[in-house]
N, C-alpha and C positions, 0 to 999 in steps of 0.2 A: 270330346268328353274330358280329356285331360286338361284342356284349357279352362273348362268350366269348374273342374275340381280344384284347380289351382286358385281360381278367382274366389271360390267359396272358402278355401283354406285361409285366404288373407283376412277374412272376417272373423275367424274363430277366436283369436286372442281377445279381441274387443268384446265379442259376444260373451266369452267366458268371464270377462271382468264385470260386465253388466249383470250376468246371471249370479256371480258370486256376491255382488252387492245386494241384489234383490233377495237372495237366500238369507244373507246375514240380517237384512232388514226384517224379514218375516220372523226369523228366530228371536230377534230382540223384541219385536212387538208382541210376540207370543209370551215372552218371559216377563214383560212389564205391563201390567194391566193399564188400560186406558190409552196406550200409545198406538197411534196409527202407523202401520207399516210403510205407507207411502211417504210420510214425513221422515221416518228413519232412513228410507231409501235416498231421499234428497240429502239428508245430513251426511250419510256415508259417502255419497258422491262428492260433496263439498270437501269433506275431510281428506279423501284420497287425492282428489284433484289438486288441492292446494298444498298437501304435504309432499307428495311424490310426483304429481303430474300424471299425464296419460302417456304411457310408453308409445313410442312411434309405431311399434308393431301392432298396437291395439287400436290405433286411430280409425282405421276403416270400419271395424265392427262397432265401436262406440258411436260412430256417426250414424248408425242405423236407428238411434234412439227416437228420432222424429217419426220414422215409419212406425215404430212400436206405439208411440203416443197416438198417432192418427188412427191406427188399426184398433187400438184399445177404445178410442172414442166411438168408432163405427160400431164395435160390438156392444158398447154401453147402451146402444139403442134398444137392446133386448130387455133392459131393466126399466125402460121408460113406460109409465102408465099413460097412454096417449090421452085418455079422458081427462085426467088431472091437468095435464099441460094445456090441452085445448081450452079448458075452463079458465085458466089463468093467462092463456096465450096472448089475447089482445092487450092486456095490461102490461105484461112483460115486454112484448114487442114494442109497445108505445114507449116504455122506459128506455129500451135499447136505442131506438131511433132518436129519441130526445137527447139522450146523454152522448151519443156519438156525434150528432150534429152540434149540440151545444158545447160539448167538450172540445171539438176541433176549433170552433170560433174562439172560445175562452182561452185555449192554449196558445193560439196565434197572437191574441191580444196581449197576454201575459209575457210571452217570449219576446215579442217585438217592442211592446210599450214599456214594460217594467224592467226587463233585463237586456234590452238592446241587442237581441240576437237576430242576425240578419237571415235573409232567405238564401238557400233553401233549408238551412238547419232548423229554423223555427217550424217549418212545415213538417220536417221529418220527426221532430219531437212531438208535435201535435198529433200526427198520425199514429206514432208509436204508443202514445199515452191514451188515445181516444178509441182506437180500433182494435189492433191485435198485436201490439208489442213489436218485436224485432221484425216479424214478417211484414208488418205495415211499413216500417222504416225502409226495408229493402225494396218493397213494391213501389212506394211513393218516390224513393230515390231513383228508381229506374225511370219512372214517369217524368221526373223533373231533370233527368240527366245530372244528378248530383255527383260531386266528386267522392272518391272512395273515403277520403278523410272525414267528410261531413257525415257520411253514412256510419262509419266506424264510431265517430263521436256520439251520434244520436243513439246508436245501438248500445254502446257501453252505458249510457245514462239510463236507458230502459232496463237493461240487465241489472243495474244497481238497485232500482226500485222493485224489480221482480224478486230479488233476494230479500229485500226489506219487508215487502208486503206479504211474502210467503210466510214469514214469521208473525208479523204484526196483525194481520187480519184474523187468523183463527183465535188469537188471544183476545182481540177486541170483540169478536163475535161472542165468546164465552162471557166476557165481562158485561156486554150489553144485553145478554139474555135473549139473543135472536133465535127464532125458530130455524129449522133446517132450510125451509123455503126462503125465508127472509135473508138469511145469511148467504145462501147460494146466489140469489139474484143480486144482492148487494156486491158480493165479490165479482160476479159476472159482469156487472156494468162499471165497476170502479177500478179493478186491477188491470194489468196490461196484457201479458202473454198467456196463451192457452194453457201451457203446462203448469205454471204457478197457480193459475186460477183453479184448475182441477185439483191440484195438490192441496191448496188451502181449503177448498170445499170439502174434500174427503177427510181432511184433518179435523173439521168440525163434526161431520156426521155423513153417513152414506147418502141420506136424503139431500143434504146440502151439496154434496159432490155432484149429484145428478143435476140439480137445479143450476149450480154454477157452470157446469159443462154446457147444458142446453142454452143458458143465457149467453155464454161466451161464444157459442157457435152462431147464435143470431147476430152478435156483433161482428164476428168474422165474415159473415155473409155479406156485410155492407162494404167490404174492402174494395170490391170492383167498382161500386158506385162512387166511393171516395176517390179512387184513382182517376176515374173519368172527370170528376169535379175538379181535381187539381190540374189535370191536363187542360181542361177548358180555361181554368183561371190563369195558368202560367204560359201556355203555348197554344199554337194553332194546329198542333199535330193531330188533333182528333179528327180533322177533315181527311187526313191520309190514313188514319187507323180508326175504323168505325167504333162507336161506343160499345156496341154489342160484343165485338171481338175483345175489346179491352175488359169489359165486364167478365167475360168468360175466362180470360187469361188470368185474372186476379181472383176469381171465385175459388174458395177452398173446396176442392172436389170431394174430399172425404165427408163433407157434410151430406152429400147425396147418399153415400153409403150408410151413414147414421140414420137418415130418414127411411131408407129401404128396410134396414134391420128392425127399426122401431115398428114399421107397418106390418112386417111379417110376424114379429113377436106378438103384436096385439091382435092378430087375425085369428089366433087359436090354432094355427098350423103346427106349432111347436109344443112339445110336451113340457111339463114343469122340469123334468130331468134335463132335457135339452137346454132349456133356458138357464138352469143352474150351471150347466157345463160351460155355456157361453160366458156367463158371468165370471166363472173362475178363470177362463182364458183372458178375459178383459182385465181382471185384477192383476194377473201375471204380467201382461203387457205393460200395464201402468207402472208396475214395480220396476221393470227393466227400463222404461222410459224415464222414470224419475231419478234413477241412479245416474243415467246419462245427463239429465238436467242438472243435477248437482255437480257432475264432473265439468260442466261447461261454465260454472260460476267461479270466477277468478277474483280473489280479494285484491291482488295487485292492480288488475285492470280497473277495478272500481275506484281505487285511490287516485288513479290518473284522470278521472272525470273532472272537468272544470266546475267551478262554483256556479257560473251563470246558468248552464243547462240544468244542473241539479236544483237550483233555486226555482227555475221556471216550472219544472216538472213537479217539484214538491208543492208549490202553490196550487197547481192544477189538481194534483191528487187529493190534497186536503179539502179543497172546495168541492170537487166532484163527489168524493166519497161522503162528505157531510150532507150534501143535498140528496145523494142517492140513499143514504141511511134514512133521512126523513121521508123520502118517497116510499121506500119499501115498508116502513112502519105504518105509513098512512094507507097505502093501497093493498098491502099484502098482510 
């Protein structure tokens, strides 16, 4: 027990830092009408992380932010109206598959043809921009046996655009007059990493946050298939490592939890009070996670990103987001 207590104690400083940032974000949002607490949480994290950095003693606890994000997404399933999503499901799923497949091909062509970026960096950028951000960069890097420098380079580029789109997309959504569903799906198929997508969605409206998260989860679920496709394209290792095993290894497991919670919540087994409590817990976990997301954004690291990968990903983002905007306006 003593060993367990000591291990848990190592996480306390970081958890206290996340909790303090989340509490401050809630207070600021409550005092300023129209401001979303999750946006403030990211801003506080960015400010603290770049002004003073993360104290070494707090690093273990701050590193739990991804777990908070995934758990918050799982519990978000309680707020999902399954009938509404099933009605729009085939359209949204079709958009997701089309933009992931088309985005991968387009990003590869742009990176290799226009910006002369070689393999595997071009594929890491394509996966990060088209599937699920840094998670896809790391997963595809493992599949392709990419060097650490290539993975770091691609991940830094993705993080740069995560920070930019986190601010730009909510502003654009307001200016374009998109509905919550339109904005959520647009952000879900256009932006890169799960955390910024959810944050941008909720910055627009609660409805947009739910649609953005669901759409992004659909994109994330394709990571396993994309990993298998790259494995087949680059190597012959798929014969030694079956496709089903690779699919399961790269599949985001928390998606199953989200689906289970959504099913239970829509079955009528939970009271309105229970659903409201789950929603409050989900909101609190998102606040903690988004403080951690802000702490991970480093301005100095973004300055070090080269012009070629930034140019390639910028062209991809502009074209994909423009086509996606036209698609959501037409179909939704």
